C-alpha positions in Angstrom: 6.8 22.0 -7.8 4.9 22.8 -11.0 4.2 19.7 -13.1 1.8 21.5 -15.6 1.6 24.6 -17.7 -1.3 26.1 -19.7 -0.7 25.3 -23.4 -1.1 29.0 -24.3 1.8 29.8 -22.0 4.5 27.8 -23.8 6.4 28.6 -26.9 9.1 27.6 -29.3 11.9 28.4 -26.8 10.5 25.9 -24.3 11.4 22.7 -26.1 13.6 21.5 -23.2 10.6 21.8 -20.8 7.7 20.8 -23.0 9.1 19.0 -26.1 8.9 19.9 -29.7 5.2 19.2 -30.3 3.9 21.1 -27.3 6.3 24.0 -28.0 4.9 24.3 -31.5 1.3 24.1 -30.4 1.7 26.7 -27.7 3.6 29.0 -30.2 0.8 28.9 -32.7 -1.9 29.3 -30.0 -0.1 32.5 -28.8 0.7 34.0 -32.2 -1.5 32.6 -35.0 -4.9 32.8 -33.4 -5.1 36.5 -34.2 -4.5 35.5 -37.9 -7.5 33.2 -37.9 -5.8 29.9 -37.3 -7.7 27.9 -34.7 -6.0 25.5 -32.3 -7.8 23.6 -29.5 -6.9 24.7 -26.0 -5.3 22.4 -23.4 -2.4 22.1 -20.9 1.0 20.5 -20.8 2.4 17.9 -18.4 6.1 19.1 -18.4 9.4 17.3 -18.5 9.7 18.0 -14.8 6.8 15.5 -14.3 8.6 12.9 -16.4 11.8 13.2 -14.4 9.9 13.1 -11.1 8.1 9.9 -12.3 11.5 8.3 -13.0 12.9 9.3 -9.6 9.7 8.3 -7.7 9.9 4.8 -9.3 13.7 4.4 -9.4 13.8 3.8 -13.2 17.0 5.6 -14.2 19.5 2.8 -13.5 17.2 0.1 -14.9 16.8 2.0 -18.2 20.5 2.5 -18.5 21.4 -1.1 -17.8 18.8 -2.4 -20.2 19.6 -0.2 -23.2 23.3 -0.9 -22.8 22.6 -4.7 -22.9 20.6 -4.6 -26.2 22.2 -6.1 -29.3 21.0 -3.5 -31.9 21.6 -5.9 -34.8 19.2 -8.4 -33.3 15.5 -7.5 -33.4 14.6 -10.1 -30.7 17.1 -8.5 -28.3 15.7 -5.0 -29.1 12.1 -6.2 -28.6 13.0 -7.9 -25.3 14.8 -4.9 -23.9 12.1 -2.4 -25.0 9.4 -4.5 -23.4 11.2 -4.7 -20.1 11.6 -0.9 -19.9 8.0 -0.2 -20.9 6.6 -2.6 -18.4 8.6 -0.8 -15.7 6.9 2.4 -16.6 3.4 0.8 -16.7 4.0 -0.6 -13.2 5.0 2.8 -11.9 3.1 5.1 -9.6 2.6 8.9 -9.7 3.6 11.1 -6.8 0.4 12.2 -5.1 0.9 15.9 -5.6 1.5 15.3 -9.4 -1.6 13.3 -9.8 -3.7 16.0 -8.0 -2.3 18.9 -10.0 -2.9 17.1 -13.4 -6.4 16.1 -12.3 -7.3 19.7 -11.3 -6.0 21.0 -14.7 -8.2 18.5 -16.5 -11.3 19.5 -14.5 -10.6 23.1 -15.2 -10.3 22.4 -19.0 -13.6 20.4 -18.8 -15.3 23.4 -17.2 -13.9 25.7 -19.9 -15.8 23.6 -22.5 -19.0 23.4 -20.4 -18.6 19.7 -19.6 -18.1 17.7 -16.4 -15.5 15.4 -18.0 -14.6 16.5 -21.5 -13.1 14.3 -24.2 -9.4 15.0 -24.7 -6.4 13.9 -26.8 -3.3 12.9 -24.9 -0.2 13.3 -27.0 3.4 12.6 -26.3 5.9 15.4 -27.0 9.6 14.4 -26.7 12.4 16.9 -26.2 14.2 15.6 -29.4 11.0 15.5 -31.5 10.2 17.7 -34.5 13.7 19.1 -34.8 14.9 20.5 -38.1 17.4 17.6 -38.7 15.3 14.6 -37.4 11.6 14.1 -37.3 11.2 11.2 -34.8 7.9 11.0 -36.6 5.2 8.8 -34.9 7.6 7.3 -32.4 5.7 8.2 -29.2 2.0 7.4 -28.5 -1.2 9.4 -28.8 -4.4 8.5 -27.1 -7.7 9.8 -28.4 -11.2 10.2 -26.7 -9.7 10.0 -23.2 -12.3 10.9 -20.5 -11.9 11.2 -16.8 -8.9 11.6 -14.4 -8.3 7.8 -14.1 -8.1 7.3 -17.9 -6.0 10.5 -18.2 -3.4 9.3 -15.7 -3.2 5.9 -17.3 -2.7 7.5 -20.7 0.1 9.8 -19.4 1.9 6.7 -18.0 1.6 5.0 -21.4 3.0 8.1 -23.1 6.0 8.1 -20.7 6.5 4.4 -21.6 6.3 5.1 -25.3 9.6 7.0 -25.1 11.1 3.5 -25.1 9.2 1.8 -27.9 11.4 -0.5 -30.0 11.5 1.9 -32.9 12.3 4.9 -30.7 15.2 3.1 -29.1 16.5 1.9 -32.5 16.1 5.3 -34.1 17.9 7.2 -31.3 20.7 4.6 -31.4 21.1 5.1 -35.2 21.2 8.9 -34.8 23.6 8.8 -31.8 21.2 10.3 -29.3 21.7 9.5 -25.6 18.6 7.6 -24.4 18.8 9.1 -20.9 19.3 12.7 -22.0 15.9 12.7 -23.8 12.7 13.3 -21.9 9.0 13.4 -22.6 6.3 15.9 -22.0 2.6 15.3 -22.6 -0.1 17.5 -24.2 -3.6 17.2 -22.9 -5.8 18.9 -25.6 -9.5 19.2 -26.1 -10.6 16.7 -28.8 -12.0 17.9 -32.1 -15.0 15.8 -33.1 -13.5 14.8 -36.4 -15.0 11.3 -35.8 -18.1 13.0 -37.1 -16.2 15.0 -39.7 -12.9 14.8 -41.5 -9.2 15.1 -40.7 -5.8 14.5 -42.1 -2.4 16.0 -42.7 -1.0 18.8 -44.9 2.5 19.7 -46.0 3.6 23.1 -47.2 6.0 21.4 -49.7 5.5 18.5 -52.2 6.7 15.5 -50.2 8.1 13.6 -53.2 9.9 16.2 -55.3 10.6 19.0 -52.8 8.7 21.5 -54.9 8.4 24.5 -52.7 5.2 26.2 -54.0 2.7 23.5 -53.2 0.4 22.6 -50.3 -0.3 18.9 -50.3 -3.3 17.8 -48.3 -4.4 14.2 -47.4 -7.9 13.9 -46.1 -10.3 11.2 -44.9 -13.3 10.7 -42.7 -13.1 10.2 -39.0 -10.2 10.6 -36.6 -6.8 11.2 -38.3 -5.0 8.2 -37.0 -6.1 6.2 -40.0 -4.1 8.3 -42.4 -1.0 8.5 -40.1 -1.1 4.7 -39.7 -1.5 4.1 -43.4 -4.7 2.1 -42.8 -6.7 4.1 -45.3 -6.0 5.5 -48.8 -7.0 9.2 -48.4 -8.1 11.9 -50.8 -5.2 14.1 -52.0 -5.4 17.7 -52.9 -2.6 20.0 -54.2 -2.8 23.8 -54.0 -0.4 26.2 -55.7 0.8 28.7 -53.1 1.8 31.8 -55.1 -1.7 32.2 -56.7 -3.5 31.1 -53.5 -1.9 34.2 -51.9 -3.4 36.3 -54.8 -6.9 35.0 -54.1 -7.3 32.5 -56.9 -8.9 29.1 -56.6 -5.5 27.5 -57.2 -6.4 23.8 -56.5 -4.3 22.2 -59.2 -5.0 18.5 -58.3 -7.8 16.5 -56.7 -7.4 12.8 -56.4 -10.0 10.6 -54.8 -8.9 8.0 -52.3 -10.6 4.8 -51.2 -11.4 5.9 -47.7 -12.9 2.5 -47.0 -12.7 2.7 -43.2 -12.8 5.4 -40.5 -12.0 5.7 -36.9 -14.8 7.0 -34.6 -15.4 7.2 -30.8 -15.9 3.9 -29.1 -18.7 2.8 -26.8 -17.0 4.0 -23.6 -15.0 2.3 -20.9 -11.8 0.8 -22.3 -13.1 1.2 -25.9 -12.0 4.8 -26.5 -12.1 4.5 -30.3 -13.1 1.9 -32.9 -12.8 1.4 -36.6 -15.9 1.0 -38.9 -16.5 0.7 -42.6 -17.2 4.0 -44.4 -20.6 4.2 -46.0 -20.4 3.7 -49.8 -21.9 7.1 -50.6 -19.1 8.9 -48.6 -16.4 6.8 -50.2 -17.5 7.9 -53.6 -17.2 11.6 -53.0 -14.4 14.0 -52.1 -14.4 14.5 -48.3 -13.3 18.2 -48.4 -15.1 21.0 -50.2 -13.1 23.5 -52.3 -13.8 26.1 -49.7 -12.2 24.0 -46.9 -9.3 23.0 -49.2 -8.4 26.7 -49.8 -9.0 27.7 -46.1 -6.7 24.9 -44.8 -4.1 25.8 -47.5 -4.1 29.4 -46.4 -3.6 28.3 -42.8 -0.7 26.1 -43.8 0.9 29.0 -45.6 0.5 31.2 -42.6 2.1 28.6 -40.4 5.0 28.1 -42.8 5.6 31.9 -43.1 5.5 32.3 -39.3 8.0 29.5 -38.6 10.3 30.7 -41.5 10.3 34.1 -39.9 11.2 33.0 -36.4 13.8 30.5 -37.6 15.2 33.1 -40.1 15.2 30.5 -42.9 12.6 28.8 -45.1 10.9 26.2 -42.9 8.3 24.0 -44.7 5.8 22.5 -42.3 4.0 19.2 -41.7 0.6 19.9 -40.2 -2.2 17.8 -38.8 -5.7 19.2 -39.0 -9.3 18.2 -38.2 -12.8 19.5 -38.9 -15.4 19.1 -36.2 -18.5 17.3 -37.5 -20.7 19.0 -35.0 -19.6 22.7 -35.3 -18.1 22.4 -38.8 -15.1 24.3 -37.4 -11.6 23.6 -38.7 -8.6 23.2 -36.2 -4.9 22.7 -36.4 -3.9 20.0 -33.9 -0.2 19.6 -34.6 2.6 21.3 -36.7 6.2 20.4 -37.1 9.0 21.2 -39.5 9.4 19.0 -42.5 12.8 17.3 -42.3 13.6 15.7 -45.6 13.5 18.0 -48.6 14.3 21.1 -46.6 17.7 19.7 -45.9 18.6 18.8 -49.5 20.9 20.7 -51.8 18.7 21.9 -54.7 21.8 22.2 -57.0 22.4 18.5 -57.0 20.0 16.1 -58.6 20.0 12.3 -59.1 18.2 10.9 -62.0 17.0 7.3 -62.1 16.0 5.9 -65.5 14.8 2.4 -66.5 16.4 1.1 -69.6 13.9 -1.8 -70.3 11.5 -0.6 -72.9 9.3 -3.7 -72.5 9.0 -3.3 -68.7 5.2 -2.5 -68.7 4.6 -6.1 -69.9 6.1 -7.2 -66.5 4.0 -5.0 -64.2 2.8 -7.0 -61.2 1.0 -4.3 -59.3 0.9 -0.5 -59.1 0.5 2.1 -56.3 1.5 5.5 -55.1 5.2 6.3 -55.6 7.1 7.7 -52.7 10.3 9.5 -53.7 11.9 9.0 -57.1 14.3 6.0 -56.6 14.3 2.4 -57.8 15.0 -0.6 -55.7 15.1 -4.3 -56.4 15.4 -7.5 -54.4 13.6 -10.7 -53.3 10.2 -10.1 -51.8 9.7 -10.9 -48.1 6.0 -10.8 -47.2 5.2 -9.9 -43.6 1.7 -9.6 -42.3 2.3 -8.8 -38.7 5.3 -8.2 -36.5 3.4 -9.7 -33.6 2.5 -12.9 -35.4 5.7 -13.4 -37.3 8.3 -12.1 -35.0 10.3 -15.3 -35.7 10.5 -14.4 -39.4 11.0 -10.7 -38.6 14.5 -11.0 -37.2 15.4 -13.2 -40.2 14.6 -10.4 -42.7 17.5 -10.4 -45.1 19.1 -7.0 -45.8 18.4 -5.9 -49.3 15.0 -7.7 -49.5 11.9 -5.9 -50.6 9.4 -5.6 -47.7 5.8 -6.4 -48.8 3.1 -5.9 -46.2 -0.4 -4.7 -45.6 0.7 -1.5 -43.8 3.5 -0.6 -41.4 3.6 1.1 -38.1 6.6 2.6 -36.2 7.4 -0.9 -34.7 8.5 -2.0 -38.2 11.3 0.6 -38.5 14.2 -1.7 -37.5 13.2 -3.9 -40.4 12.3 -1.1 -42.8 15.8 0.3 -42.7 17.2 -3.0 -44.0 14.9 -3.1 -47.0 15.8 -2.2 -50.6 12.2 -1.1 -51.2 8.9 -1.1 -49.3 5.5 -2.1 -50.7 2.2 -1.8 -48.9 -1.4 -2.6 -49.6 -2.7 0.5 -47.8 -1.7 4.1 -47.1 -1.2 7.4 -48.9 1.7 9.8 -49.3 1.6 10.9 -45.7 1.3 7.5 -44.0 3.9 6.1 -41.7 5.5 3.9 -44.4 5.9 6.9 -46.7 7.3 9.2 -44.1 9.9 6.7 -42.9 10.9 5.6 -46.4 11.6 9.3 -47.4 13.6 9.8 -44.2 15.6 6.6 -44.9 16.0 7.3 -48.6 14.3 4.0 -49.5 11.9 3.8 -52.5 8.3 2.9 -51.3 5.1 2.2 -53.2 2.0 2.5 -51.0 -1.7 2.0 -51.4 -1.3 -0.9 -53.9 -4.5 -2.6 -52.7 -3.5 -6.3 -53.0 0.3 -6.4 -53.3 0.6 -9.2 -50.7 -1.7 -11.4 -53.0 0.0 -10.6 -56.3 3.6 -10.8 -55.2 4.9 -14.2 -54.0 7.4 -14.9 -51.2 10.9 -14.9 -52.6 9.9 -13.4 -56.0 12.5 -11.1 -57.5 10.9 -7.7 -58.0 11.9 -4.2 -59.0 10.1 -1.2 -57.4 10.2 1.9 -59.5 9.3 5.3 -58.2 11.1 7.1 -61.0 8.1 7.3 -63.5 5.9 9.9 -62.0 3.4 9.8 -59.1 2.5 6.2 -59.9 4.8 3.5 -58.7 5.3 0.3 -60.6 6.4 -3.1 -59.2 7.9 -5.2 -62.0 8.6 -8.9 -62.1 12.3 -9.6 -62.1 15.3 -7.4 -61.8 14.9 -4.5 -64.3 18.0 -2.7 -65.4 18.2 1.0 -64.7 20.8 3.8 -64.6 21.5 6.3 -61.9 23.1 9.6 -62.9 24.0 12.5 -60.6 24.2 16.1 -61.8 25.6 19.2 -60.2 23.5 21.9 -61.8 25.7 24.7 -60.4 28.4 23.6 -62.8 26.4 24.0 -66.0 27.4 26.8 -68.3 25.1 29.8 -68.8 23.4 30.1 -72.3 21.6 32.9 -74.1 19.2 30.6 -75.9 16.1 29.8 -73.9 16.0 26.1 -72.8 12.4 24.9 -72.4 11.1 21.4 -71.6 8.7 19.0 -73.3 6.5 17.8 -70.4 3.8 15.2 -71.0 3.1 13.9 -67.5 1.7 16.1 -64.7 2.9 13.6 -62.3 6.6 14.4 -63.2 6.2 18.1 -63.5 7.2 19.1 -59.9 10.3 16.9 -60.3 11.3 18.4 -63.6 10.9 22.0 -62.3 14.3 21.7 -60.6 16.0 21.4 -64.0 17.4 24.6 -65.6 14.6 25.9 -67.9 12.7 28.9 -69.1 9.3 27.2 -69.1 7.6 24.4 -71.0 7.8 24.5 -74.8 5.3 21.6 -75.3 2.7 20.2 -72.9 0.7 17.6 -74.7 -3.0 17.3 -73.8 -3.0 13.8 -75.2 -1.1 12.3 -72.2 -3.6 13.8 -69.8 -6.6 12.6 -71.7 -5.2 9.2 -72.3 -4.0 8.6 -68.7 -6.3 10.6 -66.5 -9.5 10.8 -68.4 -9.3 7.6 -70.5 -12.7 8.2 -72.2 -13.4 9.6 -75.6 -14.8 13.1 -75.0 -17.8 12.6 -77.3 -18.6 9.3 -75.5 -18.6 11.2 -72.2 -21.1 13.7 -73.6 -23.4 11.3 -75.4 -22.9 7.8 -74.0 -26.5 7.5 -72.8 -27.7 7.8 -76.4 -25.6 4.8 -77.6 -27.6 2.1 -75.8 -24.4 0.6 -74.6 -25.0 -0.4 -70.9 -21.5 -1.6 -70.3 -20.0 1.7 -71.6 -22.4 3.8 -69.5 -21.5 1.7 -66.4 -17.8 2.2 -67.1 -18.2 5.9 -67.6 -20.3 6.4 -64.5 -17.7 4.6 -62.4 -14.9 6.7 -64.0 -16.7 10.0 -63.1 -17.3 9.1 -59.5 -17.0 12.2 -57.3 -17.9 14.6 -60.1 -21.4 16.0 -60.6 -21.5 15.2 -64.4 -19.4 14.1 -67.3 -18.6 17.6 -68.6 -17.3 18.7 -65.2 -15.2 15.5 -65.0 -13.5 16.1 -68.3 -12.9 19.9 -67.8 -11.6 19.5 -64.2 -9.3 16.5 -65.0 -7.8 18.2 -68.0 -7.6 21.6 -66.2 -5.8 20.0 -63.2 -3.3 18.2 -65.4 -2.5 21.4 -67.3 -2.5 23.4 -64.1 0.0 21.1 -62.4 2.4 21.5 -65.3 1.9 25.3 -65.5 2.3 25.7 -61.8 5.5 23.7 -61.8 7.2 26.3 -64.1 5.3 29.5 -63.1 5.7 32.3 -64.0 7.6 31.0 -67.1 5.4 30.1 -70.1 3.8 26.7 -70.5 2.8 26.2 -74.1 -0.2 23.8 -74.1 -0.9 22.1 -77.4 -4.6 21.3 -78.0 -5.2 17.6 -78.5 -3.5 16.0 -81.4 -4.7 12.4 -81.3 -5.0 10.6 -84.6 -8.3 8.8 -85.4 -6.8 5.4 -84.6 -5.5 6.7 -81.2 -8.9 8.2 -80.4 -10.5 5.0 -81.3 -8.7 3.2 -78.5 -10.2 5.5 -75.8 -13.3 4.2 -74.0 -16.3 4.7 -76.4 -14.0 5.8 -79.2 -15.2 3.2 -81.6 -18.5 5.0 -81.9 -17.0 8.2 -83.1 -13.8 7.6 -85.1 -13.6 6.8 -88.8 -11.3 4.2 -90.3 -8.5 6.0 -92.1 -5.8 4.5 -94.4 -3.2 6.9 -93.1 -4.4 8.6 -89.9 -1.0 10.4 -89.6 -2.2 12.8 -92.4 -5.9 12.5 -91.9 -8.5 13.9 -89.5 -6.2 15.3 -86.8 -5.4 18.6 -85.1 -7.0 21.8 -86.4 -9.4 20.1 -88.8 -11.2 18.4 -85.9 -11.8 21.5 -83.8 -14.2 23.4 -86.1 -15.9 20.3 -87.6 -19.5 19.7 -86.6 -18.6 16.1 -85.6 -16.0 17.2 -83.0 -16.6 20.8 -82.1 -18.4 20.0 -78.8 -15.4 18.0 -77.6 -13.0 20.8 -78.5 -15.2 23.1 -76.5 -14.4 21.1 -73.4 -10.7 21.6 -74.0 -11.2 25.4 -74.4 -13.3 25.5 -71.2 -10.5 23.6 -69.3 -7.9 26.1 -70.5 -10.2 29.0 -69.5 -10.5 27.5 -66.0 -6.8 27.2 -65.7 -6.1 30.8 -66.7 -9.0 32.6 -65.1 -10.1 30.6 -62.1 -6.7 29.3 -61.1 -4.8 32.4 -62.2 -2.2 30.5 -64.3 -1.9 33.2 -67.0 1.4 31.7 -68.0 -0.5 29.2 -70.1 -0.1 29.7 -73.8 -2.3 27.7 -76.2 -1.0 26.1 -79.4 -2.8 24.8 -82.5 -1.3 21.6 -84.1 -1.5 20.4 -87.7 -3.1 23.5 -89.1 -2.9 23.2 -92.9 -4.1 26.7 -94.1 -4.6 30.2 -92.8 -8.3 29.8 -93.4 -8.3 26.8 -91.1 -6.6 28.9 -88.5 -9.4 31.5 -88.6 -12.0 28.8 -88.2 -10.3 27.4 -85.1 -9.9 30.9 -83.5 -13.6 31.5 -84.1 -14.5 28.4 -82.2 -12.1 29.2 -79.5 -13.7 32.6 -79.1 -17.1 30.9 -78.9 -15.9 28.9 -75.9 -14.3 31.8 -74.1 -10.7 31.8 -75.4 -9.6 34.8 -77.5 -6.1 35.8 -78.4 -5.0 38.9 -76.5 -7.9 38.7 -74.0 -6.4 38.6 -70.5 -3.0 38.3 -72.1 -3.7 35.0 -73.9 -1.0 34.1 -76.5 -1.6 31.8 -79.4 1.1 29.7 -81.0 1.1 27.6 -84.1 2.8 24.2 -84.6 5.0 24.6 -87.7 5.0 21.0 -88.9 3.6 21.1 -92.4 5.4 22.5 -95.4 2.5 24.9 -95.9 3.3 26.5 -92.5 6.7 27.3 -93.8 5.6 28.5 -97.2 2.9 30.7 -95.8 4.8 31.7 -92.6 4.3 35.4 -93.2 0.6 35.0 -93.6 0.3 32.8 -90.5 2.5 35.1 -88.5 0.0 37.9 -88.8 -2.5 36.1 -86.6 -0.3 34.4 -84.0 2.3 35.2 -81.3 4.8 32.5 -82.1 5.7 29.3 -84.0 6.9 26.1 -82.5 8.6 23.8 -84.9 7.4 20.2 -84.7 10.4 18.6 -86.3 9.0 15.0 -86.3 6.1 15.7 -88.6 8.0 18.4 -90.6 10.7 15.8 -91.4 8.0 13.2 -92.4 6.1 15.6 -94.6 9.1 17.3 -96.2 10.7 14.0 -97.1 7.4 12.3 -98.0 7.9 9.3 -95.7 5.8 7.5 -93.0 7.8 7.8 -89.8 6.1 4.7 -88.5 7.3 2.6 -91.4 10.4 0.5 -90.7 10.9 0.2 -94.5 11.9 3.8 -94.9 13.2 4.5 -91.3 16.8 4.8 -92.6 15.8 8.0 -94.5 14.2 9.7 -91.5 16.6 12.4 -90.2 15.7 15.9 -89.0 19.2 16.9 -90.1 18.5 16.2 -93.8 19.4 19.3 -95.9 15.8 19.7 -97.1 14.5 19.9 -93.5 17.2 22.3 -92.4 16.4 24.5 -95.4 12.8 24.5 -94.2 13.8 25.5 -90.7 16.0 28.3 -92.0 13.1 29.7 -94.1 10.7 29.7 -91.1 13.1 31.3 -88.6 14.0 34.0 -91.2 10.2 34.7 -91.8 9.4 34.7 -88.1 12.1 37.2 -87.2 11.0 39.4 -90.1 7.4 39.3 -88.8 8.5 39.9 -85.2 7.0 36.7 -83.7 8.8 34.2 -81.5 10.0 30.9 -83.0 11.1 27.8 -81.1 11.3 24.1 -81.6 9.7 21.3 -79.6 10.5 18.3 -81.7 12.7 15.4 -80.7 15.7 16.5 -82.9 17.5 18.8 -80.5 17.1 16.2 -77.7 18.6 13.4 -79.8 21.3 15.3 -81.7 23.4 18.1 -80.0 24.8 19.1 -83.4 21.2 19.8 -84.5 20.7 22.0 -81.5 23.9 23.9 -82.5 22.6 24.3 -86.0 19.4 26.0 -84.7 21.4 28.3 -82.4 23.3 29.4 -85.4 20.1 30.4 -87.1 19.1 32.5 -84.1 16.2 30.4 -82.8 14.6 31.9 -79.7 14.1 28.7 -77.7 14.8 25.0 -77.8 12.4 22.7 -76.0 13.8 19.3 -75.2 12.8 16.2 -73.1 13.9 16.5 -69.5 16.5 13.7 -69.8 18.2 15.7 -72.6 18.6 19.0 -70.8 22.1 18.6 -69.6 23.6 17.5 -72.9 21.6 20.2 -74.8 22.8 22.9 -72.5 26.3 21.9 -73.1 25.8 21.7 -76.8 24.2 25.1 -77.0 27.0 26.6 -74.8 29.5 25.2 -77.3 27.5 26.6 -80.3 27.2 30.0 -78.7 30.9 30.1 -78.0 31.7 29.2 -81.6 29.4 32.0 -82.9 31.1 34.5 -80.6 34.5 33.4 -81.7 33.5 33.8 -85.4 32.1 37.2 -84.7 35.3 38.2 -82.9 37.4 37.1 -85.9 35.2 39.0 -88.3 35.5 42.1 -86.1 39.3 41.8 -86.1 39.4 41.5 -89.9 
């Protein structure tokens, strides 16, 4: 009887014999090696061996009797039953011929790698694992740095036993799987020395929004178990697939994690692996080079395309990878189908929105948002299932679980929680994976949530505000709205979006749109850079030690201050542009007022005190001034990087608050000096039409631009001569005032005569559907609105277009 098979001899059709994980590895080894994807070799202990082990030790009846007796609503009963079954496995013996066959395979593998007893990974592979409709993620065991036949056989026995961990029993019960119809195979695979290098996971889909065109990579030092377990906050990289395939350096996001600990090989004997602190110098740098980020992303795309082809449908993948610290080679060590977003209906979206405008005064702690939902409840703090089992079974359904990190043993409790909050972990840790699968909001990598949240405290966990998750004190009111996008009417007017936050861009990409009508640089600078650009460039000349220290901490991982600003701004813009590619993303150069710039780190050294900053030193007037030109140059270089290095040629630049045509020429001259020229590589230039002079001189401006974008907020303010920040005249502020509407009519007429595009990106159409209808009547090319207003704006425009058609039909009849 054959109990083993060479890994290269199994494939995707062999799941009943070798389990999902092994079938996938063998499939890749056979078919993707020729495409450059490297997989470590090994062999498989088949399901035949598992069944033979059961029979040899008479375990079938004992397992059936035990699982039938478990009360699945009682955690203590589940733990007791699981422990009894696992102990029966651990006390079991292998048939002699099985032990001999496995040992011979191991010795052959060792010889293949020129070693007497090579280091191996022993991985469980269940027959119901990694299926398209259920992941069974992390439910069975993996053992790393196993050496010698004795340790190998002991690890296989433990793998067999792990088919009946508490969480695996509970999971199968909830999905209706028969416990005795499932079996387990084991992969024995040559170890990759990532204990001396790096490792992690990668998805060929954004794990939060379901955005299809991204590769998301989590990486840390040492063996990959730390990321999977959620014990470390890893680096995160996002790569845009369409332009990666065209050869561009399409890394659109790099986020440095803490990486404070790492798992390495142990000292030998029973200590196979151990965890040590990461050296400070390694924590403060990105652990993957751009070259390796792109190489890994290309491999992930190859794997996704291969599996999509053999499954005859799009199949996003979840991949584990490792880089050998000795040879510097990269390897894929696991790959499985992603099972959450690939099953969703993209035509149906659910929007969660918090109504409390003062909520940020109630923030208790922040972390990484998993999903886009909101959950509230009383906090239950659990430090360890082992030490607090007595409290574990008392976990009240609907409570918010707060802990250091979770592992698969926590799943019976996790599914009862209204939200999950952890100190450690990244987007691909166990808590994140299970929370997505269960549809529960989770906020991971909070650092010290267990210290800042108190037992029994009412909290609200919000994952609906971008890639950062917020835990608020108390129960915060929110709304939940479901939309069926397939029922929306079609409209002729282009609907574009106003997008400020790169963290929400993937999520907004699912809305009906023709691109981004306004992407504000200010949000990126304020939230991702947080330092005045001139302070970045010149802080060492200011003799402010505290400022220099703060800036040096801020730019950790980057070679210098300029690179930090350019890369951070470029990544923010790129993430928005990639989300809506190939549709246009109109990026407005920075339009902070002096009082807003003052509030940035170091801003007090460079900003004047103005009586009315709203009509002071802002927009275009900054860009060519000697006092600010160097900072504007950084913005230009960031846009140049997005368009030329990353390949996002759909980025259009827009100049705000440009008072005269002469000022426009001065700005375009500075742009050219820093590598941006209208028409070069297809670069389009738009102008914000927000000052009466833009309207009066529209024909002259139009000769030097590709389009206007109406800023109705400032245009209303300056047309009516009022301060929109003043409550004393707020009752007069209305974009629908006849004077403002006449201005808009003049501009649209002039733009159409000049043959340039004209759209609107102000708040008016978002707030007032009748205003959107007015603009459609004038023949505006596009209306850009906030994402939360898309549905009502589409309906308003559809109604307006229908009225126009009806009027045209009546005129034709007459």
